[in-house]
C-alpha positions as CSV (number, residue, x, y, z in Angstrom):
1,M,50.4,15.8,37.4
2,G,46.6,15.2,37.6
3,D,44.4,13.1,35.4
4,R,44.1,14.1,31.7
5,Y,40.9,13.9,29.6
6,E,40.6,14.4,25.9
7,S,37.6,16.1,24.2
8,F,36.1,17.0,27.5
9,P,32.8,19.0,27.2
10,I,33.4,22.7,27.9
11,F,30.8,25.3,28.8
12,P,32.2,28.9,28.5
13,L,30.1,31.1,30.8
14,P,30.3,34.6,32.3
15,L,30.7,33.1,35.7
16,V,33.2,31.2,37.8
17,L,32.2,27.9,39.5
18,L,34.2,26.8,42.5
19,P,34.6,23.2,43.8
20,T,31.7,22.4,46.2
21,E,29.7,25.4,44.8
22,R,26.2,24.8,43.5
23,A,24.8,26.8,40.6
24,P,21.6,26.7,38.5
25,L,22.0,26.8,34.8
26,H,19.5,27.4,32.0
27,I,20.3,25.5,28.9
28,F,18.8,26.8,25.6
29,E,21.4,26.7,22.8
30,E,21.3,23.6,20.6
31,R,24.9,22.7,21.1
32,Y,24.7,22.9,24.8
33,K,21.4,20.9,24.8
34,R,23.4,18.1,23.1
35,M,26.2,18.4,25.5
36,I,24.1,18.3,28.6
37,N,21.9,15.5,27.3
38,L,25.1,13.4,26.7
39,C,26.3,14.2,30.3
40,L,22.9,13.1,31.7
41,E,22.8,9.9,29.6
42,E,26.3,8.9,30.6
43,S,26.4,10.4,34.1
44,T,29.5,12.4,33.2
45,E,30.9,15.8,34.1
46,F,31.5,18.8,31.9
47,G,33.7,21.8,32.5
48,I,32.7,25.4,33.2
49,V,35.3,28.0,32.2
50,W,35.0,31.8,32.8
51,L,34.4,33.8,29.6
52,G,35.4,37.3,30.7
53,E,36.3,40.5,28.9
54,D,39.9,39.2,28.3
55,G,38.6,36.0,26.7
56,L,38.5,32.4,28.0
57,A,40.2,31.6,31.3
58,E,42.9,28.9,31.3
59,I,41.7,27.3,34.6
60,G,38.1,26.0,34.9
61,C,36.1,23.7,37.2
62,T,34.5,20.4,36.4
63,A,30.7,20.4,37.1
64,R,28.5,17.5,37.9
65,I,24.7,17.7,37.2
66,T,23.0,17.1,40.5
67,E,19.4,17.7,39.4
68,L,17.5,18.1,36.2
69,I,15.0,20.6,37.5
70,D,12.8,20.7,34.4
71,R,12.8,20.1,30.7
72,M,10.7,22.1,28.3
73,D,9.0,20.8,25.1
74,D,11.6,22.5,22.9
75,G,14.5,20.8,24.7
76,R,15.5,23.7,26.9
77,M,16.5,22.6,30.4
78,N,17.0,24.0,33.9
79,I,19.7,22.1,35.8
80,L,21.5,22.3,39.1
81,V,25.3,21.6,39.1
82,R,27.9,21.2,41.7
83,G,31.6,22.2,41.2
84,E,34.0,19.3,41.6
85,R,37.7,19.8,40.5
86,P,39.8,22.6,39.1
87,F,41.4,21.8,35.7
88,R,43.6,23.5,33.1
89,L,42.4,23.7,29.5
90,V,45.3,22.4,27.6
91,R,43.8,22.5,24.0
92,R,40.6,23.5,22.4
93,V,38.8,20.9,20.4
94,D,36.5,22.2,17.6
95,E,35.5,19.0,15.8
96,L,32.5,18.1,18.0
97,A,28.9,19.4,18.0
98,Y,29.6,21.3,21.2
99,P,32.7,23.1,22.6
100,A,35.3,20.7,24.1
101,G,38.9,20.5,25.0
102,D,41.8,18.4,26.3
103,I,42.1,19.1,30.0
104,E,44.4,18.3,33.0
105,V,42.9,18.0,36.4
106,L,44.9,20.1,38.9
107,D,46.0,19.1,42.4
108,D,47.1,21.3,45.3
109,D,50.8,21.7,46.3
110,G,51.1,20.6,49.9
111,N,48.7,20.7,52.8
112,A,47.2,23.8,54.6
113,S,48.0,25.0,58.1
114,E,45.2,24.1,60.4
115,A,45.8,27.3,62.4
116,H,45.5,29.3,59.2
117,A,42.2,27.4,58.4
118,E,40.8,28.1,61.9
119,A,41.5,31.9,61.6
120,A,39.7,32.0,58.2
121,R,36.8,30.0,59.6
122,S,36.5,32.3,62.6
123,I,36.3,35.5,60.5
124,Y,33.9,33.7,58.1
125,A,31.6,32.9,61.0
126,D,31.7,36.6,62.0
127,V,30.5,37.5,58.5
128,V,27.7,35.0,58.6
129,E,26.6,36.0,62.1
130,R,26.5,39.7,61.2
131,A,24.6,39.0,58.0
132,T,22.1,36.5,59.3
133,D,22.1,36.9,63.1
134,E,23.0,33.2,63.4
135,R,26.6,32.0,63.9
136,P,27.5,28.7,62.2
137,E,27.9,25.7,64.4
138,A,31.5,24.6,65.1
139,A,30.8,21.2,63.6
140,D,29.6,22.8,60.3
141,L,32.7,25.0,60.2
142,A,35.2,22.2,60.9
143,G,35.0,20.7,57.5
144,M,35.0,23.9,55.5
145,D,37.9,24.8,53.3
146,S,38.5,28.0,51.3
147,Y,36.4,26.9,48.4
148,G,33.5,25.9,50.8
149,M,33.5,29.2,52.5
150,A,33.8,31.3,49.3
151,A,31.1,29.3,47.6
152,T,28.5,30.6,50.1
153,V,29.4,34.3,49.5
154,E,28.7,36.5,46.5
155,L,32.0,37.3,45.0
156,E,33.1,39.0,41.8
157,P,34.2,36.5,39.1
158,A,37.7,37.9,39.0
159,L,38.1,37.1,42.7
160,K,36.7,33.6,42.3
161,Q,39.0,33.0,39.4
162,K,41.9,34.0,41.6
163,L,40.9,31.3,44.1
164,L,40.5,28.8,41.3
165,D,43.9,29.6,39.8
166,S,45.8,29.0,43.1
167,R,47.3,25.6,43.8
168,S,47.9,26.5,47.5
169,E,45.1,26.2,50.1
170,D,47.1,28.4,52.4
171,E,47.1,31.1,49.7
172,R,43.4,30.7,49.2
173,L,42.8,30.9,52.9
174,E,44.7,34.2,53.0
175,I,42.6,35.6,50.2
176,V,39.2,34.6,51.7
177,E,40.3,35.8,55.2
178,E,41.2,39.2,53.8
179,L,37.9,39.3,51.9
180,F,35.9,38.4,55.0
181,E,37.7,41.0,57.1
182,K,36.7,43.7,54.6
183,A,33.2,42.3,54.6
184,V,32.9,42.6,58.4
185,E,34.2,46.2,58.1
186,R,31.5,47.0,55.5
187,L,28.8,45.4,57.7
188,E,29.9,47.4,60.7
189,R,29.8,50.6,58.7
190,A,26.3,49.7,57.4
191,E,25.1,49.1,61.0
192,H,26.6,52.5,62.0
193,V,24.8,54.3,59.2
194,S,21.6,52.6,60.1
195,E,21.9,53.7,63.7
196,V,22.6,57.3,62.6
197,A,19.5,57.2,60.4
198,R,17.3,56.0,63.2
199,S,18.6,58.9,65.4
200,N,17.7,61.6,62.8
201,G,21.3,62.0,61.8
202,K,22.7,62.4,65.3
203,V,24.9,59.7,66.7
204,R,23.8,58.5,70.2
205,F,26.4,58.0,72.9
């Protein structure tokens, strides 16, 4: 069982934040201005939880403010946050001036297979190379886990939530590997269509 925190600040948003992922946020509601100001003053984290069509997700991710980009005269703020740790929202707390809850930080069950990780990193590198014409250096890939790879790719919130819900790195690697394989296929099809377009609709052999 992971650490537990009571009355932890919670920010319901229509997005999913993953560990290691960086995201800009615009803070404009009074209750969230109070929450973020408190986190800035005390150098503490808050939690981001996906607010989707089915309501509030059970699993969220703690977020640390890495930069206060700017603060307007009316108190609105633009901040940059970094995802830290997955957590389970155990109980909502409604007594504070901002949304909060009792949470339990979640740990993974067991270690991932290095062979599995290498396979996922390889297909991830293929995606990056096809999209940018530059292949990531081996040293940069070596330290990347499933979260790190997924955090650099645009994914639907439901897919990101699936990664966040999983307590197995091997399972998450399977998910991202399958996603990246499909991404390579889409990029290959796009390249083929582009070639056909350049040849006035006729495929060159």
